[in-house]
Short mmCIF file of the C-alpha atoms (twelve columns), coordinates in Angstrom:
data_MODEL
# 
_entry.id   MODEL 
# 
loop_
_atom_site.group_PDB 
_atom_site.id 
_atom_site.type_symbol 
_atom_site.label_atom_id 
_atom_site.label_alt_id 
_atom_site.label_comp_id 
_atom_site.label_asym_id 
_atom_site.label_seq_id 
_atom_site.Cartn_x 
_atom_site.Cartn_y 
_atom_site.Cartn_z 
_atom_site.pdbx_PDB_model_num 
ATOM 1   C CA . MET A 1   19.512  -35.847 7.852   1 
ATOM 2   C CA . VAL A 2   20.588  -32.779 9.858   1 
ATOM 3   C CA . THR A 3   18.162  -31.682 12.557  1 
ATOM 4   C CA . THR A 4   18.071  -28.489 14.559  1 
ATOM 5   C CA . SER A 5   18.011  -28.777 18.346  1 
ATOM 6   C CA . ILE A 6   16.003  -26.720 20.799  1 
ATOM 7   C CA . LYS A 7   19.307  -25.414 22.171  1 
ATOM 8   C CA . GLU A 8   20.200  -23.981 18.759  1 
ATOM 9   C CA . VAL A 9   16.820  -22.263 18.571  1 
ATOM 10  C CA . ALA A 10  17.386  -20.762 22.024  1 
ATOM 11  C CA . ARG A 11  20.855  -19.521 21.057  1 
ATOM 12  C CA . HIS A 12  19.552  -18.040 17.790  1 
ATOM 13  C CA . ALA A 13  16.704  -16.239 19.567  1 
ATOM 14  C CA . GLY A 14  18.830  -15.149 22.517  1 
ATOM 15  C CA . VAL A 15  16.600  -16.832 25.094  1 
ATOM 16  C CA . SER A 16  16.771  -19.819 27.421  1 
ATOM 17  C CA . VAL A 17  15.857  -23.359 26.464  1 
ATOM 18  C CA . GLY A 18  12.986  -23.108 28.957  1 
ATOM 19  C CA . THR A 19  11.555  -20.119 27.095  1 
ATOM 20  C CA . VAL A 20  11.604  -22.019 23.801  1 
ATOM 21  C CA . SER A 21  9.881   -24.936 25.535  1 
ATOM 22  C CA . ASN A 22  7.195   -22.607 26.840  1 
ATOM 23  C CA . VAL A 23  6.633   -21.162 23.370  1 
ATOM 24  C CA . LEU A 24  6.117   -24.687 22.061  1 
ATOM 25  C CA . ASN A 25  3.966   -25.981 24.890  1 
ATOM 26  C CA . ARG A 26  2.608   -23.047 26.939  1 
ATOM 27  C CA . PRO A 27  2.795   -19.947 24.743  1 
ATOM 28  C CA . GLU A 28  0.456   -18.001 27.018  1 
ATOM 29  C CA . LEU A 29  3.312   -17.792 29.548  1 
ATOM 30  C CA . VAL A 30  5.619   -15.941 27.134  1 
ATOM 31  C CA . ALA A 31  5.530   -12.217 26.367  1 
ATOM 32  C CA . GLU A 32  4.389   -11.604 22.799  1 
ATOM 33  C CA . PRO A 33  7.630   -9.945  21.532  1 
ATOM 34  C CA . THR A 34  9.693   -12.831 22.910  1 
ATOM 35  C CA . ARG A 35  7.305   -15.410 21.482  1 
ATOM 36  C CA . GLN A 36  7.518   -13.817 18.036  1 
ATOM 37  C CA . ARG A 37  11.310  -13.804 18.210  1 
ATOM 38  C CA . VAL A 38  11.378  -17.511 19.095  1 
ATOM 39  C CA . VAL A 39  8.896   -18.359 16.357  1 
ATOM 40  C CA . ALA A 40  11.032  -16.452 13.853  1 
ATOM 41  C CA . SER A 41  14.084  -18.472 14.925  1 
ATOM 42  C CA . ILE A 42  12.133  -21.720 14.618  1 
ATOM 43  C CA . ASP A 43  11.149  -20.786 11.071  1 
ATOM 44  C CA . ALA A 44  14.634  -19.577 10.134  1 
ATOM 45  C CA . LEU A 45  16.357  -22.744 11.390  1 
ATOM 46  C CA . GLY A 46  13.654  -25.164 10.196  1 
ATOM 47  C CA . PHE A 47  13.227  -26.602 13.677  1 
ATOM 48  C CA . VAL A 48  10.799  -29.530 13.995  1 
ATOM 49  C CA . ARG A 49  10.112  -30.662 17.491  1 
ATOM 50  C CA . ASN A 50  10.540  -34.295 18.523  1 
ATOM 51  C CA . GLU A 51  6.977   -35.258 19.296  1 
ATOM 52  C CA . SER A 52  8.008   -38.678 20.613  1 
ATOM 53  C CA . ALA A 53  10.367  -37.116 23.122  1 
ATOM 54  C CA . ARG A 54  7.740   -34.579 24.124  1 
ATOM 55  C CA . ALA A 55  5.190   -37.335 24.663  1 
ATOM 56  C CA . LEU A 56  7.686   -39.295 26.735  1 
ATOM 57  C CA . ARG A 57  8.319   -36.300 29.017  1 
ATOM 58  C CA . ALA A 58  4.662   -35.377 29.282  1 
ATOM 59  C CA . GLY A 59  3.482   -38.957 29.647  1 
ATOM 60  C CA . ARG A 60  0.977   -38.529 26.841  1 
ATOM 61  C CA . SER A 61  0.865   -37.872 23.104  1 
ATOM 62  C CA . ARG A 62  -1.415  -36.038 20.705  1 
ATOM 63  C CA . THR A 63  -2.444  -39.266 19.022  1 
ATOM 64  C CA . VAL A 64  -5.426  -41.610 19.232  1 
ATOM 65  C CA . GLY A 65  -5.461  -45.119 17.834  1 
ATOM 66  C CA . LEU A 66  -8.044  -46.573 15.451  1 
ATOM 67  C CA . VAL A 67  -7.967  -50.354 15.079  1 
ATOM 68  C CA . VAL A 68  -10.201 -51.832 12.362  1 
ATOM 69  C CA . LEU A 69  -10.831 -55.302 11.010  1 
ATOM 70  C CA . ASP A 70  -9.966  -54.648 7.360   1 
ATOM 71  C CA . VAL A 71  -8.498  -51.453 5.924   1 
ATOM 72  C CA . ALA A 72  -9.338  -52.729 2.413   1 
ATOM 73  C CA . ASN A 73  -13.043 -52.444 3.232   1 
ATOM 74  C CA . PRO A 74  -14.337 -48.953 2.295   1 
ATOM 75  C CA . PHE A 75  -16.730 -49.175 5.238   1 
ATOM 76  C CA . PHE A 76  -13.803 -48.722 7.630   1 
ATOM 77  C CA . THR A 77  -12.253 -46.044 5.431   1 
ATOM 78  C CA . ASP A 78  -15.400 -43.969 5.871   1 
ATOM 79  C CA . ILE A 79  -15.398 -44.578 9.629   1 
ATOM 80  C CA . ALA A 80  -11.775 -43.412 9.738   1 
ATOM 81  C CA . ARG A 81  -12.691 -40.260 7.810   1 
ATOM 82  C CA . GLY A 82  -15.362 -39.350 10.348  1 
ATOM 83  C CA . ALA A 83  -13.059 -40.055 13.293  1 
ATOM 84  C CA . GLU A 84  -10.215 -38.064 11.743  1 
ATOM 85  C CA . ASP A 85  -12.434 -35.004 11.340  1 
ATOM 86  C CA . VAL A 86  -13.109 -34.971 15.075  1 
ATOM 87  C CA . ALA A 87  -9.461  -35.663 15.951  1 
ATOM 88  C CA . ASP A 88  -8.328  -32.781 13.752  1 
ATOM 89  C CA . ALA A 89  -10.760 -30.447 15.485  1 
ATOM 90  C CA . ASN A 90  -9.112  -31.496 18.766  1 
ATOM 91  C CA . ASP A 91  -5.593  -30.866 17.388  1 
ATOM 92  C CA . MET A 92  -4.773  -34.563 17.354  1 
ATOM 93  C CA . VAL A 93  -4.027  -37.204 14.758  1 
ATOM 94  C CA . VAL A 94  -5.282  -40.745 14.217  1 
ATOM 95  C CA . THR A 95  -2.995  -43.752 13.937  1 
ATOM 96  C CA . LEU A 96  -4.765  -46.395 11.843  1 
ATOM 97  C CA . CYS A 97  -4.095  -50.084 12.532  1 
ATOM 98  C CA . ASN A 98  -5.411  -53.127 10.636  1 
ATOM 99  C CA . SER A 99  -6.076  -56.245 12.705  1 
ATOM 100 C CA . ALA A 100 -7.045  -58.311 9.637   1 
ATOM 101 C CA . GLU A 101 -9.584  -60.051 11.898  1 
ATOM 102 C CA . ASP A 102 -6.653  -61.650 13.772  1 
ATOM 103 C CA . LEU A 103 -6.791  -61.466 17.575  1 
ATOM 104 C CA . GLY A 104 -3.034  -61.861 17.966  1 
ATOM 105 C CA . ARG A 105 -2.352  -59.050 15.534  1 
ATOM 106 C CA . GLU A 106 -4.926  -56.861 17.257  1 
ATOM 107 C CA . THR A 107 -3.222  -57.499 20.611  1 
ATOM 108 C CA . ARG A 108 0.157   -56.474 19.193  1 
ATOM 109 C CA . HIS A 109 -1.322  -53.286 17.753  1 
ATOM 110 C CA . LEU A 110 -2.827  -52.365 21.110  1 
ATOM 111 C CA . ALA A 111 0.509   -52.975 22.838  1 
ATOM 112 C CA . HIS A 112 2.281   -50.691 20.354  1 
ATOM 113 C CA . LEU A 113 -0.346  -47.979 20.746  1 
ATOM 114 C CA . GLU A 114 -0.013  -48.124 24.514  1 
ATOM 115 C CA . GLU A 115 3.782   -47.872 24.217  1 
ATOM 116 C CA . GLN A 116 3.271   -44.742 22.121  1 
ATOM 117 C CA . ARG A 117 1.167   -43.293 24.938  1 
ATOM 118 C CA . VAL A 118 -1.899  -42.695 22.786  1 
ATOM 119 C CA . ARG A 119 -4.588  -40.626 24.460  1 
ATOM 120 C CA . GLY A 120 -7.315  -43.122 23.637  1 
ATOM 121 C CA . VAL A 121 -8.342  -45.960 21.342  1 
ATOM 122 C CA . LEU A 122 -11.205 -46.455 18.899  1 
ATOM 123 C CA . ILE A 123 -11.547 -50.102 17.982  1 
ATOM 124 C CA . THR A 124 -13.689 -52.591 16.121  1 
ATOM 125 C CA . PRO A 125 -12.463 -55.595 18.096  1 
ATOM 126 C CA . VAL A 126 -12.124 -59.151 16.899  1 
ATOM 127 C CA . ASP A 127 -13.554 -60.207 20.269  1 
ATOM 128 C CA . THR A 128 -15.455 -57.762 22.483  1 
ATOM 129 C CA . GLY A 129 -14.597 -59.958 25.462  1 
ATOM 130 C CA . SER A 130 -10.827 -59.651 24.955  1 
ATOM 131 C CA . THR A 131 -8.957  -59.173 28.230  1 
ATOM 132 C CA . ARG A 132 -6.569  -56.816 26.409  1 
ATOM 133 C CA . LEU A 133 -9.403  -54.288 26.114  1 
ATOM 134 C CA . ASP A 134 -10.030 -54.578 29.852  1 
ATOM 135 C CA . GLN A 135 -6.343  -53.895 30.529  1 
ATOM 136 C CA . LEU A 136 -6.454  -50.647 28.563  1 
ATOM 137 C CA . VAL A 137 -9.490  -49.421 30.473  1 
ATOM 138 C CA . HIS A 138 -8.002  -50.398 33.836  1 
ATOM 139 C CA . ARG A 139 -4.829  -48.475 32.955  1 
ATOM 140 C CA . GLY A 140 -6.831  -45.343 32.351  1 
ATOM 141 C CA . ILE A 141 -6.761  -45.311 28.546  1 
ATOM 142 C CA . PRO A 142 -10.196 -44.252 27.213  1 
ATOM 143 C CA . LEU A 143 -11.682 -46.833 24.861  1 
ATOM 144 C CA . VAL A 144 -14.664 -46.714 22.502  1 
ATOM 145 C CA . LEU A 145 -15.961 -49.706 20.568  1 
ATOM 146 C CA . VAL A 146 -16.898 -48.885 16.978  1 
ATOM 147 C CA . ASP A 147 -19.509 -50.888 15.081  1 
ATOM 148 C CA . ARG A 148 -19.844 -53.064 18.164  1 
ATOM 149 C CA . GLY A 149 -22.110 -52.965 21.166  1 
ATOM 150 C CA . SER A 150 -20.281 -53.094 24.491  1 
ATOM 151 C CA . PRO A 151 -21.059 -55.862 26.980  1 
ATOM 152 C CA . GLN A 152 -19.333 -53.751 29.679  1 
ATOM 153 C CA . ALA A 153 -20.612 -50.547 31.213  1 
ATOM 154 C CA . ASP A 154 -17.144 -48.995 31.720  1 
ATOM 155 C CA . ARG A 155 -16.590 -48.032 28.072  1 
ATOM 156 C CA . CYS A 156 -18.564 -46.334 25.328  1 
ATOM 157 C CA . SER A 157 -19.735 -47.998 22.140  1 
ATOM 158 C CA . VAL A 158 -21.251 -46.959 18.834  1 
ATOM 159 C CA . ALA A 159 -23.087 -49.518 16.717  1 
ATOM 160 C CA . VAL A 160 -25.844 -50.091 14.177  1 
ATOM 161 C CA . ASP A 161 -28.939 -52.233 14.694  1 
ATOM 162 C CA . ASP A 162 -27.814 -55.075 12.427  1 
ATOM 163 C CA . VAL A 163 -30.780 -57.280 13.285  1 
ATOM 164 C CA . LEU A 164 -33.026 -54.559 11.892  1 
ATOM 165 C CA . GLY A 165 -30.759 -54.216 8.851   1 
ATOM 166 C CA . GLY A 166 -30.982 -57.916 8.073   1 
ATOM 167 C CA . ARG A 167 -34.736 -57.825 8.432   1 
ATOM 168 C CA . LEU A 168 -35.071 -54.837 6.093   1 
ATOM 169 C CA . ALA A 169 -33.050 -56.573 3.388   1 
ATOM 170 C CA . VAL A 170 -34.969 -59.843 3.434   1 
ATOM 171 C CA . GLU A 171 -38.395 -58.239 3.898   1 
ATOM 172 C CA . HIS A 172 -37.657 -56.390 0.669   1 
ATOM 173 C CA . LEU A 173 -36.824 -59.638 -1.137  1 
ATOM 174 C CA . VAL A 174 -39.939 -61.341 0.247   1 
ATOM 175 C CA . ALA A 175 -42.088 -58.369 -0.765  1 
ATOM 176 C CA . THR A 176 -40.859 -58.617 -4.353  1 
ATOM 177 C CA . GLY A 177 -41.993 -62.243 -4.547  1 
ATOM 178 C CA . HIS A 178 -38.926 -64.328 -3.656  1 
ATOM 179 C CA . GLN A 179 -39.606 -67.621 -1.915  1 
ATOM 180 C CA . ARG A 180 -36.084 -69.048 -2.134  1 
ATOM 181 C CA . ILE A 181 -33.597 -66.720 -0.491  1 
ATOM 182 C CA . ALA A 182 -29.979 -67.220 0.516   1 
ATOM 183 C CA . PHE A 183 -27.982 -65.440 3.195   1 
ATOM 184 C CA . VAL A 184 -24.290 -65.213 2.293   1 
ATOM 185 C CA . GLY A 185 -21.620 -64.085 4.750   1 
ATOM 186 C CA . GLY A 186 -19.189 -65.116 7.405   1 
ATOM 187 C CA . PRO A 187 -17.550 -66.182 9.501   1 
ATOM 188 C CA . MET A 188 -20.484 -66.429 11.879  1 
ATOM 189 C CA . SER A 189 -18.180 -65.616 14.797  1 
ATOM 190 C CA . ILE A 190 -18.379 -61.954 13.715  1 
ATOM 191 C CA . PRO A 191 -21.275 -60.463 15.725  1 
ATOM 192 C CA . GLN A 192 -22.538 -58.333 12.839  1 
ATOM 193 C CA . VAL A 193 -22.818 -61.382 10.606  1 
ATOM 194 C CA . SER A 194 -24.798 -63.393 13.133  1 
ATOM 195 C CA . ASP A 195 -27.017 -60.385 13.883  1 
ATOM 196 C CA . ARG A 196 -27.750 -59.793 10.188  1 
ATOM 197 C CA . LEU A 197 -28.578 -63.483 9.775   1 
ATOM 198 C CA . ALA A 198 -30.895 -63.266 12.805  1 
ATOM 199 C CA . GLY A 199 -32.718 -60.374 11.167  1 
ATOM 200 C CA . ALA A 200 -32.968 -62.278 7.889   1 
ATOM 201 C CA . SER A 201 -34.342 -65.337 9.673   1 
ATOM 202 C CA . GLY A 202 -36.921 -63.233 11.472  1 
ATOM 203 C CA . ALA A 203 -38.095 -61.747 8.188   1 
ATOM 204 C CA . VAL A 204 -39.072 -65.149 6.735   1 
ATOM 205 C CA . GLU A 205 -40.852 -66.431 9.843   1 
ATOM 206 C CA . GLY A 206 -44.496 -67.135 9.086   1 
ATOM 207 C CA . THR A 207 -43.920 -66.994 5.316   1 
ATOM 208 C CA . PRO A 208 -43.523 -69.812 2.769   1 
ATOM 209 C CA . THR A 209 -39.992 -68.571 2.091   1 
ATOM 210 C CA . ASP A 210 -36.989 -70.862 2.445   1 
ATOM 211 C CA . LEU A 211 -33.739 -69.332 3.750   1 
ATOM 212 C CA . LEU A 212 -30.487 -71.005 2.760   1 
ATOM 213 C CA . THR A 213 -27.321 -70.000 4.656   1 
ATOM 214 C CA . ILE A 214 -23.928 -70.023 2.930   1 
ATOM 215 C CA . GLU A 215 -21.084 -69.181 5.291   1 
ATOM 216 C CA . THR A 216 -18.027 -67.527 3.782   1 
ATOM 217 C CA . SER A 217 -14.522 -67.568 5.222   1 
ATOM 218 C CA . SER A 218 -14.301 -63.773 5.060   1 
ATOM 219 C CA . LEU A 219 -16.336 -60.684 4.272   1 
ATOM 220 C CA . SER A 220 -14.502 -60.117 1.010   1 
ATOM 221 C CA . VAL A 221 -15.043 -60.030 -2.741  1 
ATOM 222 C CA . GLN A 222 -13.418 -63.461 -2.954  1 
ATOM 223 C CA . GLY A 223 -15.830 -64.777 -0.345  1 
ATOM 224 C CA . GLY A 224 -18.686 -63.598 -2.561  1 
ATOM 225 C CA . ARG A 225 -17.173 -65.223 -5.632  1 
ATOM 226 C CA . ASP A 226 -16.812 -68.541 -3.819  1 
ATOM 227 C CA . ALA A 227 -20.437 -68.405 -2.688  1 
ATOM 228 C CA . GLY A 228 -21.475 -67.497 -6.222  1 
ATOM 229 C CA . GLU A 229 -19.813 -70.645 -7.536  1 
ATOM 230 C CA . GLN A 230 -21.836 -72.713 -5.073  1 
ATOM 231 C CA . LEU A 231 -25.084 -71.065 -6.106  1 
ATOM 232 C CA . ALA A 232 -24.314 -71.360 -9.819  1 
ATOM 233 C CA . ARG A 233 -23.906 -75.131 -9.460  1 
ATOM 234 C CA . LEU A 234 -27.441 -75.520 -8.123  1 
ATOM 235 C CA . ALA A 235 -30.202 -76.560 -10.500 1 
ATOM 236 C CA . VAL A 236 -32.400 -73.673 -11.595 1 
ATOM 237 C CA . GLY A 237 -35.360 -75.099 -9.694  1 
ATOM 238 C CA . ARG A 238 -33.346 -75.192 -6.448  1 
ATOM 239 C CA . ARG A 239 -31.269 -72.077 -6.832  1 
ATOM 240 C CA . PRO A 240 -32.298 -69.120 -4.614  1 
ATOM 241 C CA . THR A 241 -33.781 -66.261 -6.610  1 
ATOM 242 C CA . GLY A 242 -32.907 -63.687 -3.967  1 
ATOM 243 C CA . VAL A 243 -29.627 -63.299 -2.070  1 
ATOM 244 C CA . PHE A 244 -28.849 -61.130 0.927   1 
ATOM 245 C CA . CYS A 245 -25.116 -60.652 1.494   1 
ATOM 246 C CA . ALA A 246 -23.624 -59.692 4.848   1 
ATOM 247 C CA . ASN A 247 -21.692 -56.823 3.278   1 
ATOM 248 C CA . ASP A 248 -21.223 -55.092 -0.069  1 
ATOM 249 C CA . LEU A 249 -17.840 -56.651 -0.830  1 
ATOM 250 C CA . VAL A 250 -19.410 -60.104 -0.655  1 
ATOM 251 C CA . ALA A 251 -22.326 -58.878 -2.755  1 
ATOM 252 C CA . LEU A 252 -20.003 -57.451 -5.414  1 
ATOM 253 C CA . GLY A 253 -18.088 -60.734 -5.607  1 
ATOM 254 C CA . LEU A 254 -21.351 -62.621 -5.929  1 
ATOM 255 C CA . LEU A 255 -22.513 -60.238 -8.649  1 
ATOM 256 C CA . GLN A 256 -19.280 -60.813 -10.576 1 
ATOM 257 C CA . GLU A 257 -19.677 -64.587 -10.387 1 
ATOM 258 C CA . MET A 258 -23.316 -64.490 -11.444 1 
ATOM 259 C CA . THR A 259 -22.421 -62.351 -14.451 1 
ATOM 260 C CA . ARG A 260 -19.528 -64.658 -15.363 1 
ATOM 261 C CA . GLY A 261 -21.873 -67.653 -15.242 1 
ATOM 262 C CA . GLY A 262 -24.520 -66.053 -17.438 1 
ATOM 263 C CA . ILE A 263 -26.989 -65.693 -14.559 1 
ATOM 264 C CA . GLN A 264 -28.803 -62.393 -14.938 1 
ATOM 265 C CA . VAL A 265 -29.186 -59.949 -12.061 1 
ATOM 266 C CA . PRO A 266 -31.922 -59.264 -11.070 1 
ATOM 267 C CA . ALA A 267 -33.964 -61.271 -13.601 1 
ATOM 268 C CA . ASP A 268 -32.595 -64.626 -12.399 1 
ATOM 269 C CA . VAL A 269 -31.142 -63.661 -9.028  1 
ATOM 270 C CA . ALA A 270 -31.786 -60.481 -7.052  1 
ATOM 271 C CA . ILE A 271 -28.972 -59.317 -4.760  1 
ATOM 272 C CA . VAL A 272 -28.973 -57.058 -1.700  1 
ATOM 273 C CA . GLY A 273 -25.753 -56.045 0.062   1 
ATOM 274 C CA . TYR A 274 -24.967 -54.273 3.326   1 
ATOM 275 C CA . ASP A 275 -23.053 -51.045 4.173   1 
ATOM 276 C CA . ASP A 276 -23.855 -49.079 0.972   1 
ATOM 277 C CA . ILE A 277 -20.214 -48.323 0.237   1 
ATOM 278 C CA . GLU A 278 -19.438 -45.987 -2.656  1 
ATOM 279 C CA . TYR A 279 -18.780 -48.886 -5.027  1 
ATOM 280 C CA . ALA A 280 -22.311 -50.257 -4.507  1 
ATOM 281 C CA . ALA A 281 -23.980 -47.604 -6.642  1 
ATOM 282 C CA . ALA A 282 -21.151 -47.746 -9.196  1 
ATOM 283 C CA . ALA A 283 -21.374 -51.501 -9.860  1 
ATOM 284 C CA . ALA A 284 -22.190 -52.798 -13.353 1 
ATOM 285 C CA . VAL A 285 -25.637 -53.517 -11.941 1 
ATOM 286 C CA . PRO A 286 -26.133 -50.862 -9.229  1 
ATOM 287 C CA . LEU A 287 -26.370 -52.724 -5.969  1 
ATOM 288 C CA . SER A 288 -29.249 -52.514 -3.514  1 
ATOM 289 C CA . SER A 289 -27.811 -52.218 -0.028  1 
ATOM 290 C CA . VAL A 290 -28.608 -51.610 3.613   1 
ATOM 291 C CA . ARG A 291 -27.029 -48.250 4.324   1 
ATOM 292 C CA . GLN A 292 -25.076 -47.630 7.504   1 
ATOM 293 C CA . PRO A 293 -24.180 -44.074 8.582   1 
ATOM 294 C CA . ARG A 294 -20.468 -44.827 8.264   1 
ATOM 295 C CA . GLU A 295 -18.893 -41.406 8.741   1 
ATOM 296 C CA . GLN A 296 -21.442 -40.603 11.425  1 
ATOM 297 C CA . LEU A 297 -20.348 -43.753 13.285  1 
ATOM 298 C CA . GLY A 298 -16.733 -42.587 13.180  1 
ATOM 299 C CA . ARG A 299 -17.598 -39.064 14.270  1 
ATOM 300 C CA . ALA A 300 -19.863 -40.170 17.103  1 
ATOM 301 C CA . ALA A 301 -17.279 -42.631 18.417  1 
ATOM 302 C CA . ALA A 302 -14.514 -40.021 18.303  1 
ATOM 303 C CA . GLU A 303 -16.700 -37.415 20.014  1 
ATOM 304 C CA . LEU A 304 -17.359 -39.843 22.865  1 
ATOM 305 C CA . LEU A 305 -13.652 -40.616 23.085  1 
ATOM 306 C CA . PHE A 306 -12.568 -36.975 23.226  1 
ATOM 307 C CA . ASP A 307 -15.282 -36.167 25.730  1 
ATOM 308 C CA . GLU A 308 -13.629 -38.686 28.041  1 
ATOM 309 C CA . ILE A 309 -10.062 -37.658 27.111  1 
ATOM 310 C CA . ASN A 310 -10.790 -34.007 27.833  1 
ATOM 311 C CA . GLY A 311 -12.145 -34.910 31.233  1 
ATOM 312 C CA . SER A 312 -15.639 -33.628 30.812  1 
ATOM 313 C CA . ALA A 313 -17.179 -33.505 34.267  1 
ATOM 314 C CA . ASP A 314 -20.497 -34.823 33.022  1 
ATOM 315 C CA . HIS A 315 -19.022 -37.590 30.837  1 
ATOM 316 C CA . ARG A 316 -20.913 -40.834 31.115  1 
ATOM 317 C CA . HIS A 317 -20.362 -43.996 29.166  1 
ATOM 318 C CA . GLN A 318 -22.911 -44.254 26.391  1 
ATOM 319 C CA . HIS A 319 -23.929 -47.051 24.056  1 
ATOM 320 C CA . LEU A 320 -25.263 -45.444 20.894  1 
ATOM 321 C CA . VAL A 321 -27.211 -47.523 18.375  1 
ATOM 322 C CA . PHE A 322 -28.027 -46.108 14.944  1 
ATOM 323 C CA . GLU A 323 -30.754 -47.426 12.646  1 
ATOM 324 C CA . PRO A 324 -29.875 -48.487 9.083   1 
ATOM 325 C CA . ASP A 325 -32.077 -47.962 6.054   1 
ATOM 326 C CA . LEU A 326 -32.502 -49.823 2.777   1 
ATOM 327 C CA . VAL A 327 -31.430 -48.288 -0.530  1 
ATOM 328 C CA . VAL A 328 -33.100 -50.101 -3.448  1 
ATOM 329 C CA . ARG A 329 -31.260 -50.116 -6.785  1 
ATOM 330 C CA . ASP A 330 -31.306 -52.205 -9.963  1 
ATOM 331 C CA . SER A 331 -29.864 -55.400 -8.451  1 
ATOM 332 C CA . SER A 332 -33.168 -56.141 -6.715  1 
ATOM 333 C CA . ARG A 333 -35.610 -53.632 -8.152  1 
ATOM 334 C CA . LEU A 334 -37.498 -55.853 -10.617 1 
ATOM 335 C CA . PRO A 335 -40.035 -58.446 -9.502  1 
ATOM 336 C CA . ALA A 336 -38.634 -61.968 -9.264  1 
ATOM 337 C CA . ARG A 337 -39.005 -64.239 -12.240 1 
ATOM 338 C CA . ALA A 338 -40.203 -67.800 -11.722 1 
ATOM 339 C CA . THR A 339 -39.756 -67.706 -7.951  1 
ATOM 340 C CA . LYS A 340 -42.252 -70.529 -7.478  1 
ATOM 341 C CA . ARG A 341 -40.561 -73.113 -9.651  1 
# 
């Protein structure tokens, strides 16, 4: 691949290398006729500047990092879309990294992003108490936690009230007559999972409803299928008639397994998911789900990040918490059948 150098652009335009550099980085310093001549030479020669070299000289790039737990989860895709909109408005780009819920992998991603001199980092961390996050902040790299509350006051965070979300889901199941309900999700080390379970547990307090907990190894379709196999093996009189899943991927896997086993949804088992991803409404049985403002989360987090990056004099670290809402669809719409067996 043949590349054009800045020296060749300068020679073609009949100006100094410094003038070309100013056109690229500080065009307001260059007289308009000269700037137009340099731009014409750039276009004629097909010059593309070396952004890595520029970042190295300047000590900073035009990139922010976004580290998520699972890029296969549409929830994080929507967060990325919201963050990218804000980055684009600030003439920057987003580098997306997938930690796969692995702390070691997350640490390596953060090291690479720091080496690339990113201007800031948006992250849904595996562990909010990770010392690697503290190191970034102490080195002056703005950091915003996404879909996580921050235990520290020196960084911003954007989250959803997952305890409320869990309560909304199970209150709905209780209100439609279910007295045997299961919570499906995991691992419990993920704060959102434990918070959603806490909300579910609070919803059954003071009621005759039993709450069974089935912990999955991951918040994935396969995790839902595995839990569905466990539920399908239970005798009809012991099987929960309502299930609240910690996210929609788990719920969709559970729905698949119920259908495969001849267990009707919602007549035999009602299902409620969490996140309200696009696939929820498009499922064979449209899935009831607790909706999170996914793109709004991404936008709000990015706006906080760029407020700090741009050195706003009145910037203060904020911890925003959004409220979820329940979207009822066919998977839990009908009254339970034989819930008191």
